[in-house]
C-alpha positions in Angstrom: 59.1 209.1 65.9 58.3 209.0 69.7 61.5 211.2 70.4 60.3 213.8 68.0 56.9 213.9 69.6 58.4 214.1 73.0 60.6 217.1 71.9 57.5 218.8 70.4 55.5 218.5 73.6 58.5 219.7 75.6 59.2 222.8 73.4 55.7 224.0 72.7 53.4 223.0 75.6 53.6 224.4 79.2 54.5 221.8 81.8 51.1 221.7 83.5 49.3 221.1 80.1 51.9 218.4 79.3 51.1 216.7 82.7 47.4 217.0 82.0 47.7 215.3 78.6 49.8 212.6 80.0 47.4 211.8 82.8 44.5 211.8 80.5 46.3 209.4 78.2 47.3 207.0 81.1 43.7 207.1 82.4 42.4 206.1 79.0 44.9 203.3 78.7 44.1 202.0 82.2 40.4 202.1 81.5 40.9 200.1 78.2 42.9 197.4 79.9 41.0 197.2 83.2 38.8 194.1 83.8 35.2 194.7 83.8 32.2 193.0 85.4 29.4 192.1 82.9 25.9 192.0 84.2 23.5 189.2 83.1 24.5 185.9 81.7 22.9 183.7 78.9 23.4 180.0 79.8 23.9 177.2 77.3 20.1 176.3 77.6 19.1 179.7 76.5 18.1 181.0 79.9 18.9 184.5 80.9 20.2 185.1 84.4 19.6 188.8 84.9 21.3 189.2 88.4 24.3 187.2 87.6 27.6 189.1 87.3 30.7 187.7 85.6 34.1 189.3 84.8 35.0 189.7 81.2 38.3 188.0 82.1 36.7 184.7 83.1 37.6 181.6 81.0 34.9 179.1 80.4 36.1 175.9 78.7 33.3 173.7 77.2 30.7 176.2 78.2 27.9 173.9 77.0 28.6 171.9 80.0 28.7 174.8 82.5 25.4 175.6 84.3 25.3 178.9 86.1 22.3 180.0 88.1 21.0 183.5 89.0 22.4 186.0 91.4 25.9 184.4 91.0 29.1 186.5 91.1 32.3 185.3 89.3 35.3 187.6 89.8 38.3 188.4 87.6 40.7 185.8 86.1 38.7 182.7 87.1 39.0 179.4 85.2 35.8 177.3 84.8 36.3 173.9 83.2 33.3 172.2 81.7 34.8 169.0 80.4 32.3 167.2 82.8 29.3 169.0 84.1 30.0 172.0 86.3 27.0 173.3 88.3 27.0 176.7 90.1 23.8 177.3 92.0 22.1 180.5 93.0 23.9 183.1 95.0 27.4 181.5 94.7 30.3 184.0 94.8 33.7 183.1 93.3 36.4 185.6 94.2 39.2 186.4 91.7 41.7 183.9 90.5 39.6 180.8 91.2 40.1 177.6 89.3 37.4 174.9 89.1 38.3 171.9 87.2 36.2 169.0 86.1 39.1 167.0 84.6 42.7 166.2 85.1 45.3 165.0 82.5 48.2 164.5 85.1 48.3 160.7 84.3 47.4 160.8 80.6 50.0 163.2 79.7 52.8 160.8 80.8 51.2 157.8 79.2 50.8 159.3 75.7 53.8 161.6 75.7 54.0 163.3 72.2 51.0 161.5 71.0 48.7 163.0 73.8 47.0 165.3 71.3 46.4 162.4 68.8 43.7 160.8 71.0 40.3 162.4 71.5 39.9 164.0 74.9 37.5 161.7 76.6 39.0 158.5 75.0 42.5 159.0 76.8 43.4 156.3 79.3 44.3 158.0 82.7 42.2 161.1 81.7 40.2 161.7 84.8 36.9 163.5 84.8 34.2 164.2 87.5 31.2 166.6 87.9 31.6 169.5 90.2 28.8 171.3 91.9 28.7 174.3 94.3 25.7 174.9 96.4 23.5 177.9 97.0 25.2 181.0 98.6 28.6 179.4 99.1 31.6 181.7 99.0 34.9 180.7 97.4 37.7 182.8 98.5 40.5 184.4 96.1 42.9 181.9 94.6 41.1 178.8 95.8 41.2 175.7 93.5 38.4 173.0 93.2 39.1 169.7 91.6 37.1 167.1 89.7 34.4 165.1 91.5 34.0 167.6 94.3 30.5 168.6 95.6 30.3 171.6 97.8 27.1 172.1 99.8 25.0 175.3 100.3 26.1 178.1 102.6 29.8 176.9 102.7 32.9 178.9 102.8 36.1 178.0 101.1 39.0 180.1 102.4 41.3 182.0 100.1 44.0 179.9 98.4 42.5 176.6 99.6 42.8 173.4 97.5 39.6 171.4 97.7 40.1 167.7 96.7 37.2 166.3 98.8 33.4 167.1 99.0 32.3 169.8 101.4 29.0 169.5 103.3 26.4 172.3 103.8 27.6 175.3 106.0 31.2 173.9 106.4 34.2 176.2 106.4 37.3 174.6 104.8 40.8 176.0 104.3 44.3 174.7 103.6 46.1 172.5 101.0 44.4 170.1 101.0 41.4 171.8 102.5 40.1 170.5 105.8 37.0 171.5 107.8 37.8 174.4 110.2 34.3 175.7 111.2 30.7 176.2 110.5 29.3 179.2 108.7 26.2 179.2 111.0 28.2 179.9 114.1 30.1 182.6 112.1 26.8 184.3 111.1 24.9 184.0 114.4 26.3 187.3 115.7 25.0 189.2 112.7 21.4 187.9 112.9 19.9 190.1 115.7 18.1 192.2 113.0 14.7 190.4 112.4 14.6 191.2 108.7 18.1 189.7 108.1 17.1 186.6 110.0 14.1 186.2 107.7 16.1 186.6 104.5 18.9 184.3 106.0 16.3 181.5 106.5 14.6 182.2 103.3 17.3 180.7 100.9 17.9 177.7 103.2 14.4 176.4 102.9 14.9 174.7 99.4 
């Protein structure tokens, strides 16, 4: 069938018109498959976060335990695990391909073997869970992973591809696998704060 259609186009349509049709079809296909950012988010408690933006490719497991504040950005292909509570505070930005996990089955899977799925999730021995929280206006770079029990303070920066296994304090910059402290965002930001209005806004979100 496709060969017949190809022969028809080749025989009866000028080359420029064929190219136009082909380009038009490819653009439609790309647009249909392309990830999209969705504006606004309805949380599990029924609140509406009008300024939050979340990609339609984001995976939310146990959404009822995931709490996302307003003005948050969550990029393409992120995985958010709500087995235990996951709290993402105002202004947090998660770049693409982030993974945030509130559980780990790396011990339980060996203990139970083929019977792993026979036991309810939270009743498994060796099934570790821990709340994760990410503070206000923290940035998490592309490909970073954050594991159960980790708390990240406000204004922090997690470098791309970092693996965070320990809690991060306010304004700390962390990077690596496992992530270690490499700087302070306040020092990074200082050179940009000559504009008086920027300085006002910068201090505004830090008051609470």
